[in-house]
C-alpha atoms as one frame of an Amber mdcrd trajectory, in Angstrom:
protein
 124.480 -48.275  72.818 123.293 -44.907  74.154 119.706 -44.778  75.434 118.727
 -41.710  73.340 119.884 -43.473  70.168 117.904 -46.578  71.086 114.769 -44.578
  71.836 115.146 -42.770  68.511 115.329 -46.078  66.648 112.315 -47.455  68.502
 110.273 -44.284  67.900 111.063 -44.272  64.182 110.274 -47.984  63.863 106.902
 -47.548  65.571 106.130 -44.511  63.400 106.983 -46.401  60.212 104.957 -49.475
  61.216 101.920 -47.421  62.285 102.011 -45.253  59.150 102.374 -48.364  56.978
  99.306 -49.908  58.597  97.250 -46.740  58.112  98.334 -46.531  54.465  97.455
 -50.165  53.762  94.177 -50.301  55.699  91.708 -48.414  53.412  92.669 -50.194
  50.149  92.907 -53.522  51.973  89.348 -53.126  53.273  88.043 -52.281  49.808
  89.936 -55.088  48.077  89.084 -57.604  50.794  85.404 -56.709  50.586  85.438
 -56.964  46.795  87.077 -60.387  46.856  84.669 -61.643  49.507  81.483 -60.390
  47.890  82.043 -60.650  44.130  82.899 -63.567  41.872  84.482 -62.524  38.585
  86.760 -63.850  35.892  90.383 -63.430  36.855  89.680 -63.398  40.595  92.403
 -65.983  41.255  94.872 -63.884  39.280  94.009 -60.818  41.357  94.548 -62.798
  44.562  97.886 -64.090  43.258  99.089 -60.596  42.319  98.088 -59.251  45.742
 100.058 -62.042  47.437 103.225 -61.382  45.403 104.870 -58.937  47.877 104.579
 -61.648  50.516 106.344 -64.334  48.476 108.796 -62.322  46.366 112.277 -61.629
  47.749 111.951 -58.401  49.777 114.823 -56.882  47.809 112.845 -57.422  44.590
 109.895 -55.564  46.128 112.247 -52.783  47.164 113.716 -52.596  43.673 110.250
 -52.270  42.136 109.370 -49.485  44.590 112.669 -47.738  43.910 112.024 -47.764
  40.168 108.474 -46.541  40.743 109.276 -43.791  43.253 112.673 -42.588  41.997
 112.700 -39.020  40.615 112.929 -40.471  37.097 110.296 -43.144  37.767 106.685
 -43.134  36.538 105.252 -42.019  39.885 108.337 -40.327  41.283 108.589 -37.941
  38.330 105.037 -36.736  38.974 105.760 -36.258  42.663 108.994 -34.476  41.782
 107.040 -31.877  39.800 104.937 -31.331  42.918 108.059 -30.851  44.999 107.731
 -34.222  46.756 110.587 -36.711  46.986 109.926 -39.959  48.811 113.011 -42.098
  48.212 115.479 -42.203  51.094 112.963 -40.771  53.552 111.065 -42.443  56.380
 107.951 -42.165  54.216 109.621 -44.516  51.734 110.239 -46.929  54.602 106.537
 -46.743  55.514 105.486 -47.365  51.903 107.796 -50.386  51.716 106.376 -51.770
  54.968 102.825 -51.132  53.766 103.543 -52.979  50.517 104.834 -56.143  52.182
 102.137 -56.084  54.864  99.281 -55.428  52.450  98.703 -59.101  51.474  98.313
 -60.116  55.126  95.798 -57.360  55.724  93.809 -58.078  52.559  93.596 -61.782
  53.371  92.350 -61.108  56.877  89.779 -58.591  55.629  88.581 -60.942  52.900
  88.018 -63.775  55.367  86.241 -61.470  57.807  83.851 -60.097  55.207  83.174
 -63.605  53.883  82.059 -64.679  57.371  79.512 -61.865  57.703  75.966 -63.188
  57.322  74.591 -61.453  54.243  71.114 -61.799  55.685  71.936 -58.887  57.991
  72.907 -56.818  54.975  69.718 -57.678  53.097  67.645 -56.813  56.148  69.372
 -53.438  56.426  68.694 -52.803  52.736  64.974 -53.446  53.215  65.003 -50.726
  55.887  66.054 -48.193  53.284  69.830 -48.112  53.736  71.984 -47.658  50.647
  74.776 -50.120  49.841  77.355 -47.688  51.258  75.337 -47.206  54.440  74.921
 -50.966  54.815  78.676 -51.374  54.513  79.523 -48.741  57.155  76.734 -49.536
  59.599  76.429 -53.302  59.272  79.148 -55.091  57.295  82.264 -53.344  58.582
  81.242 -53.449  62.276  80.507 -57.173  61.982  83.875 -57.763  60.287  85.871
 -55.524  62.627  87.442 -58.425  64.516  89.302 -59.732  61.486  90.073 -56.254
  60.178  91.715 -55.259  63.453  93.582 -58.556  63.660  94.887 -58.077  60.128
  95.924 -54.526  61.018  97.931 -55.838  63.949  99.614 -58.395  61.688 100.445
 -55.656  59.178 101.830 -53.485  61.992 103.976 -56.336  63.288 105.246 -57.077
  59.779 106.187 -53.417  59.460 108.221 -53.575  62.657 110.612 -56.103  61.155
 110.686 -55.079  57.491 114.250 -54.931  56.163 114.907 -55.877  52.531 112.499
 -53.576  50.697 113.086 -50.757  53.184 116.868 -50.870  52.846 116.635 -50.468
  49.088 114.040 -47.718  48.819 114.784 -45.787  52.036 118.442 -46.557  52.679
 120.107 -46.822  56.094 120.425 -43.203  57.163 120.915 -42.757  60.936 118.338
 -40.426  62.409 116.251 -40.376  59.219 115.434 -43.863  57.925 117.301 -46.237
  60.247 114.693 -48.495  61.853 115.475 -51.272  64.331 115.967 -53.914  61.633
 118.184 -51.626  59.547 120.133 -50.569  62.625 120.635 -54.189  63.605 122.012
 -55.020  60.157 124.366 -52.044  60.084 125.756 -52.918  63.527 126.359 -56.513
  62.488 128.239 -55.214  59.449 130.302 -52.906  61.680 131.104 -55.671  64.144
 129.156 -54.024  66.969 127.900 -57.277  68.467 126.602 -55.786  71.709 124.647
 -53.110  69.840 123.236 -55.690  67.446 122.154 -57.939  70.311 120.506 -55.002
  72.046 118.510 -54.068  68.945 117.634 -57.712  68.341 116.295 -58.014  71.883
 114.209 -54.846  71.547 112.846 -56.032  68.192 111.912 -59.351  69.778 110.049
 -57.655  72.629 108.122 -55.323  70.296 107.128 -58.172  67.977 106.131 -60.411
  70.895 103.980 -57.713  72.489 102.286 -56.999  69.155 101.484 -60.666  68.575
 100.224 -61.094  72.131  97.875 -58.163  71.571  96.690 -59.716  68.291  96.107
 -63.141  69.822  94.420 -61.547  72.841  92.061 -59.749  70.476  91.188 -63.049
  68.792  90.487 -64.748  72.146  88.369 -61.795  73.187  86.339 -62.179  70.007
  85.811 -65.876  70.751  84.316 -65.022  74.154  81.868 -62.423  72.783
């Protein structure tokens, strides 16, 4: 496999995984905080719905996204009127990766916010800070360890996403072909050496990402 082609696949995969993490992070923080701080009827149902992309077949998630984002779909038709088409673009791949990584990120955020001592928040409130200011200046900094760890997990999940991505973004060389999609297409074409090469690169990227995540956790234990 030519080096430029490999570098292109790696660059696109990293771009998709990073974009997916950035897309999932803000709503995951809000949802995780809400689940950690508020008790309400139907909370278990909300948690179950959030976890669905993690337990459903990835192809089913991709099918749902395809129906949603297709030009005739409920969201895709609105975007189409604005001149935006997401399906079969690398943005669709990022959205698919964000969807399947979202439950991991929410869970990590929820646990992190639940571990924050609310006494610090009450103390900050007595000093005149609003709820929003308390969140940004006290709660989020104290929960940053778990939020960053969850972000790394979401990023790593995005590196290897295949099923949902293949359906909503397709396997288009140079446009949507990530490492996992490229590996699959080479297996289908009988290019064993190319498939092994992409598998090895995927392994290294995932291993490095997990080592960074675990290193961050150990660092938090020492501080």
